[in-house]
C-alpha positions in Angstrom: -3.7 -7.7 3.8 -5.5 -8.6 0.7 -5.4 -6.5 -2.4 -8.8 -4.6 -2.3 -7.6 -1.5 -3.7 -5.6 -3.3 -6.3 -5.4 -1.0 -9.8 -7.1 2.0 -7.3 -5.8 5.6 -6.6 -6.8 7.3 -3.6 -6.2 10.6 -2.4 -5.9 11.4 1.6 -6.2 14.6 2.7 -4.0 15.9 6.1 -2.1 12.3 5.4 1.4 13.4 7.1 0.2 12.4 10.3 -1.7 10.7 12.5 -5.3 9.2 11.3 -4.3 10.5 7.5 -1.1 8.8 7.6 -2.1 5.0 8.8 -5.1 5.9 6.4 -2.5 6.2 3.3 -0.1 3.6 4.3 -3.1 0.7 4.9 -4.7 1.7 1.4 -0.8 1.6 -0.6 -0.9 -2.0 1.3 -3.8 -2.9 -0.1 -2.6 -1.9 -3.4 -3.9 1.8 -4.2 -1.8 4.3 -5.6 -1.9 7.4 -2.8 -1.9 11.1 -3.4 -0.5 12.0 0.3 -1.7 15.7 1.0 -0.7 17.4 3.4 0.4 21.1 4.0 2.5 20.6 6.4 0.9 22.9 8.9 0.7 22.7 12.8 -2.7 21.6 14.9 -3.9 25.5 14.2 -3.1 25.9 10.6 -0.1 27.4 10.9 3.1 27.3 8.9 3.7 25.0 5.8 5.6 22.7 4.4 6.1 19.5 2.1 8.1 17.1 5.1 5.1 15.5 6.5 3.7 14.5 2.9 7.2 14.1 1.7 7.9 11.6 4.6 4.4 9.6 4.0 5.1 8.9 0.7 8.9 7.6 1.4 7.3 5.4 4.1 5.0 4.1 1.3 7.9 3.8 -1.3 10.2 2.0 0.8 7.8 -0.5 1.7 7.0 -1.4 -1.8 4.0 1.0 -2.6 3.1 4.1 -5.3 2.7 7.3 -4.0 2.8 11.0 -4.7 2.8 13.9 -2.4 0.7 17.0 -2.9 0.8 20.2 -0.4 -2.1 22.4 -1.5 -4.7 23.3 0.8 -8.0 21.5 0.5 -9.7 24.6 2.2 -9.7 26.9 -1.2 -11.4 25.2 -4.3 -8.4 26.1 -6.8 -6.2 23.9 -4.1 -8.7 21.1 -3.9 -8.7 20.9 -7.6 -5.2 20.7 -8.1 -5.0 18.1 -5.8 -7.3 15.9 -7.9 -5.9 17.1 -11.1 -2.5 16.0 -9.5 -4.2 12.2 -9.1 -5.3 12.1 -12.7 -2.5 13.5 -14.1 0.0 11.2 -12.3 -2.0 8.1 -12.2 -4.8 8.9 -15.0 -8.0 8.0 -12.9 -9.4 9.0 -9.4 -11.2 6.1 -7.5 -11.6 7.3 -3.7 -11.1 10.6 -1.7 -10.6 10.3 2.1 -10.9 14.2 3.7 -9.6 13.6 6.8 -7.9 16.9 6.6 -8.5 18.7 10.0 -7.3 21.8 12.2 -8.2 22.9 15.9 -9.2 26.2 17.4 -10.5 25.2 20.6 -12.2 28.2 22.4 -16.0 28.8 24.3 -18.5 30.1 21.7 -19.2 33.2 22.7 -15.7 34.0 23.2 -14.7 33.0 19.9 -13.2 34.9 17.2 -14.3 35.1 13.6 -11.0 33.9 12.4 -11.1 30.8 14.9 -14.6 30.2 13.5 -13.6 30.4 9.5 -10.6 28.8 9.9 -11.9 25.7 11.3 -14.9 25.6 8.9 -12.7 26.2 5.9 -10.3 23.2 7.2 -13.3 20.9 7.5 -16.5 21.8 5.5 -15.4 23.7 2.6 -12.4 21.4 2.2 -14.6 18.3 2.5 -16.6 19.6 -0.4 -14.2 21.7 -2.4 -12.2 18.0 -2.6 -15.9 16.0 -3.3 -16.9 18.3 -5.9 -13.5 18.1 -7.6 -13.5 14.6 -7.9 -17.0 13.9 -8.9 -16.7 14.7 -12.3 -14.3 11.5 -12.6 -16.5 9.6 -10.4 -19.4 10.0 -12.6 -17.7 9.7 -16.0 -16.1 6.1 -14.8 -19.5 5.1 -13.1 -17.7 4.7 -9.5 -16.5 6.1 -6.5 -16.0 6.4 -2.9 -15.9 9.4 -0.6 -15.2 8.3 3.1 -15.7 11.7 5.3 -14.0 12.3 8.8 -16.7 13.3 11.1 -16.5 13.6 14.9 -18.3 12.6 18.0 -17.7 16.5 18.9 -20.7 16.9 16.4 -22.8 13.9 16.6 -22.9 13.9 20.6 -20.9 17.1 21.7 -17.9 18.7 23.3 -17.9 21.9 24.9 -15.5 24.9 23.3 -16.0 23.5 20.6 -18.5 24.7 18.4 -16.8 25.9 15.6 -15.5 21.7 15.4 -18.7 20.5 16.3 -21.0 22.3 13.6 -17.6 21.7 10.6 -18.2 17.9 11.6 -22.2 17.7 11.7 -22.0 19.9 8.4 -20.2 16.9 7.0 -22.7 14.4 7.8 -24.9 16.4 5.7 -23.0 16.9 3.0 -21.7 12.9 2.9 -25.4 11.8 3.0 -26.5 14.4 0.4 -23.4 13.0 -2.0 -24.5 9.4 -1.4 -27.9 10.4 -2.8 -26.8 12.8 -5.4 -24.2 10.3 -6.6 -26.2 7.0 -5.9 -27.3 6.5 -9.5 -23.6 6.9 -10.9 -22.0 4.3 -8.6 -20.7 6.1 -5.9 -20.9 6.2 -2.4 -20.1 8.5 0.5 -19.6 7.5 4.0 -18.7 8.9 7.7 -16.2 7.6 10.0 -16.4 9.1 13.5 -12.4 8.3 14.6 -11.3 8.0 18.7 -8.1 8.0 18.1 -4.6 9.3 20.0 -3.2 12.1 17.5 -2.3 15.6 17.6 -6.2 16.6 18.4 -6.8 14.4 20.9 -3.1 14.9 22.6 -4.1 18.9 22.6 -6.3 18.3 25.5 -5.5 19.8 28.6 -5.1 17.0 31.1 -5.6 18.4 34.5 -6.1 15.2 37.0 -4.4 11.9 37.8 -7.9 10.3 36.4 -7.4 11.9 33.5 -3.6 11.5 32.9 -4.6 7.3 33.3 -7.2 7.5 31.0 -5.2 9.8 28.5 -2.6 6.6 28.6 -4.8 3.9 28.1 -6.5 5.6 25.2 -2.9 6.3 23.8 -2.3 2.4 24.2 -5.8 1.3 22.6 -6.9 4.1 20.8 -4.5 4.4 17.8 -5.1 5.6 14.1 -3.6 2.6 12.7 -7.2 0.8 14.8 -9.3 3.6 12.7 -7.5 3.0 9.2 -8.8 -0.9 8.1 -12.9 0.7 8.2 -11.6 3.6 5.6 -10.0 1.2 3.4 -13.1 -0.8 3.5 -15.2 1.8 2.7 -13.0 2.9 0.0 -12.9 -0.6 -1.9 -15.5 -2.4 -3.5 -15.8 -4.6 -0.7 -18.3 -1.6 0.6 -19.9 -1.7 -3.0 -23.4 -1.8 -1.1 -22.8 0.5 2.0 -23.6 4.6 1.1 -25.1 7.2 3.3 -24.0 5.8 6.6 -22.4 7.3 9.5 -19.5 4.8 11.5 -17.6 5.1 14.5 -13.9 3.3 15.6 -13.0 3.0 19.3 -9.8 1.4 20.1 -10.8 -2.2 18.5 -14.7 -1.8 18.3 -16.1 -0.4 15.0 -20.0 1.0 15.7 -23.2 2.3 13.2 -24.1 5.8 14.6 -27.7 6.1 14.6 -29.3 9.7 12.1 -32.1 11.8 13.1 -35.3 10.1 12.8 -38.3 10.9 14.6 -38.2 9.5 17.7 -41.8 10.3 19.3 -45.2 12.2 17.6 -48.1 13.9 19.2 -51.6 15.4 17.7 -53.2 17.8 18.6 -56.7 18.0 16.1 -57.2 21.7 16.7 -53.8 23.0 16.0 -50.8 24.0 18.9 -50.5 26.8 21.1 -47.5 27.8 23.5 -49.6 26.8 26.4 -50.8 23.5 25.0 -47.2 22.3 23.8 -46.2 22.8 27.3 -49.5 21.4 29.1 -49.7 17.9 26.6 -46.7 18.1 23.8 -43.7 18.5 26.3 -44.9 16.0 28.9 -45.4 13.0 26.4 -42.1 13.6 24.8 -39.8 14.4 28.2 -38.7 10.9 28.6 -37.8 10.9 25.3 -35.7 13.9 24.9 -31.9 13.6 24.2 -30.1 14.5 27.6 -27.2 17.2 27.4 -24.4 15.2 27.4 -20.8 15.0 26.1 -19.0 12.8 24.4 -17.3 11.3 27.0 -20.7 10.9 29.0 -21.9 8.5 26.2 -18.8 6.4 25.7 -17.9 5.8 29.5 -16.0 2.6 29.0 -12.8 2.2 29.0 -11.7 1.7 25.3 -11.3 -2.1 24.0 
């Protein structure tokens, strides 16, 4: 890999395993000095140790790269600020933040507790905001910087029993877009990736049929975290200097540019609308353009390649 991140300093949250680990490894291979953040928690957010982050740091150093471990929780503003400060104190600057940390607490929304809702929003959405906010003053001062946020088709398209996760991931899209607008004059970019990758989150989804088991086996083979990392490294680097406010997806060897909400169809009534005229005229005119109530598996219904 060419040294597209030579001289740069990158933070990767949730980098003790899965996608975050591979992003950290490939950033280091591209020449970045990497702050590997992971609190060492389980998928549900329980427990904490420095093992995962320290293990990835050892991998990077063994391969000849530079890295340091951080175990702060980005679900708090103080934790995110300590993380960014560690990058600056250790390496003198910060050039990229990859907001990857996440947990799952799946449950049908009408059975979801406040704690299950809050915990997921705190890590995904608040964590992305806190870490991005902490890095912003350094980005503005140096006139450059890149944010790479992990969103999900659970939010972009939909998945059952993931109201907390979907809401957080769609929130990240709005956060990223606004960061891109707010920071563009400072030379700062912000983009999203919706990754399809076999990791702890995907592996935690129950498999109940032989067909599901076969599909899971294929996904495990082709949809690896390492397939996602090159796009993250690209978006972090100056190779993507003119790419801002976009949403991509990675599925195996496919990279997709995702649509963002824009008007699909418009109808006009000069005297204004009533509920009845909407039913009689507006919705019949729009019905063919309505978005079907699909889930991620319905939309991405071809085998990964």
